[in-house]
C-alpha positions in Angstrom: -13.2 -15.0 -5.6 -9.9 -16.9 -5.7 -7.4 -17.3 -2.9 -3.8 -18.5 -3.0 -2.4 -20.6 -0.2 0.9 -19.2 1.1 1.6 -21.5 4.0 0.1 -24.4 6.0 1.4 -25.0 9.6 0.3 -27.2 12.5 0.7 -26.6 16.2 -0.9 -28.2 19.2 -3.5 -30.2 17.2 -4.6 -27.1 15.2 -3.8 -26.3 11.6 -3.2 -22.8 10.2 -3.7 -22.0 6.6 -2.4 -18.6 5.4 -4.0 -17.3 2.3 -3.8 -14.2 0.0 -6.3 -13.1 -2.6 -5.5 -13.5 -6.3 -7.3 -10.3 -7.0 -6.0 -7.0 -5.7 -9.5 -5.6 -5.1 -9.8 -7.4 -1.8 -9.5 -5.3 1.3 -7.4 -7.8 3.3 -3.9 -8.6 2.0 -3.6 -11.9 3.8 -5.7 -14.1 6.1 -4.8 -17.0 8.4 -7.6 -19.5 9.1 -7.1 -21.7 12.2 -8.7 -25.1 11.9 -9.3 -28.0 14.2 -10.2 -31.6 13.4 -13.4 -32.7 14.9 -14.0 -36.2 16.2 -15.9 -37.0 13.0 -12.7 -36.2 11.1 -13.9 -33.0 9.4 -12.0 -29.7 9.7 -13.8 -27.0 11.7 -13.0 -23.3 11.4 -11.9 -21.9 14.8 -11.0 -18.4 13.9 -9.3 -16.1 11.5 -6.5 -13.5 11.6 -6.1 -10.6 9.2 -2.7 -9.0 8.4 -3.1 -5.2 8.5 0.3 -4.5 7.1 2.2 -4.5 10.4 0.7 -7.2 12.5 -1.9 -10.0 12.6 -5.2 -9.0 14.1 -7.9 -11.5 15.3 -10.7 -11.0 12.8 -13.2 -13.5 14.4 -13.4 -16.7 16.5 -16.1 -19.3 16.1 -18.2 -20.3 19.1 -18.4 -23.9 20.0 -15.0 -24.8 18.7 -12.0 -25.9 20.8 -10.3 -23.2 22.7 -6.6 -22.5 23.5 -5.5 -22.0 19.9 -5.1 -18.2 20.4 -2.1 -18.8 22.6 -0.3 -21.0 20.0 1.2 -18.0 18.1 -0.7 -18.3 14.9 -1.2 -14.5 15.1 2.5 -13.8 15.3 4.0 -12.4 12.1 6.8 -14.5 10.5 10.2 -13.0 10.4 10.4 -10.9 7.3 12.5 -12.5 4.6 12.4 -9.6 2.1 11.3 -5.9 2.3 7.5 -5.3 2.2 6.4 -4.4 -1.3 4.4 -1.4 -0.1 7.5 0.3 1.3 10.2 -0.9 -1.1 8.4 -0.3 -4.4 8.5 3.1 -6.0 4.8 3.2 -6.4 4.4 3.3 -2.6 5.1 7.1 -2.6 2.6 7.9 -5.3 4.1 6.0 -8.0 5.0 6.7 -11.6 2.4 9.4 -11.8 4.1 11.3 -9.0 7.5 11.0 -10.8 5.9 12.1 -14.1 4.3 15.2 -12.5 7.4 16.5 -10.7 9.1 18.1 -13.8 5.9 20.0 -14.5 5.7 21.3 -10.9 9.4 22.2 -10.8 9.2 24.0 -14.2 6.2 26.0 -13.1 7.8 27.0 -9.8 11.1 27.8 -11.6 9.4 30.1 -14.1 7.6 31.9 -11.2 10.9 32.4 -9.4 12.5 33.8 -12.6 9.5 36.1 -13.1 9.9 37.4 -9.5 13.6 37.9 -9.9 14.5 35.4 -7.2 16.1 33.0 -9.7 18.4 34.4 -12.4 18.6 32.4 -15.6 22.1 31.9 -17.1 21.1 34.0 -20.2 19.7 37.4 -19.2 17.6 37.6 -22.4 14.2 36.1 -21.7 10.6 36.8 -22.3 8.7 39.8 -20.9 7.5 39.7 -17.3 3.9 38.7 -18.0 4.8 35.7 -20.2 6.9 33.9 -17.6 4.1 33.7 -14.9 1.6 32.6 -17.6 3.9 29.8 -18.9 4.7 28.9 -15.3 1.0 28.6 -14.6 0.6 26.4 -17.7 3.2 24.0 -16.3 2.2 24.3 -12.6 -1.5 23.6 -12.8 -1.4 20.3 -14.6 1.7 19.2 -12.6 -0.1 19.8 -9.3 -3.3 18.1 -10.6 -1.2 15.0 -11.5 0.6 15.1 -8.2 -2.6 15.4 -6.1 -4.2 12.7 -8.2 -1.3 10.3 -7.7 -1.2 10.9 -3.9 -5.0 10.4 -3.6 -4.8 7.2 -5.7 -2.0 5.9 -3.5 -4.0 6.5 -0.3 -6.9 4.4 -1.5 -4.7 1.3 -1.8 
């Protein structure tokens, strides 16, 4: 597993290393490891914060390491410099698959409305009553399947 270092900061004798996974299959989007330098000169892990999408949450703290680092603000989120990808990107609402499925769903609903007489087409000459619901079903079923699949896929992320 590979991690990319996003930021390194120091406060009160402690170092904080913020990382993010290179692979998108990792459950945690970002981690902050708090380190302290021991008398021998080696770095010791004091604890770790996990970013849950809104705030930093303390994931663990290591026993036997210096205390007081929790109050230094390493768990505070930085001021956002750009919109979060998950809310700004079109794939956040189901993605391209959702956009692709919408015409099928709308066509199916439209054909059902025409068959029921609730929607009047511009040209009064159209297929017999049993054909429109059948064709509407042909459009609606795959469209709904794509839409539900896209929304389920998006929830797993």
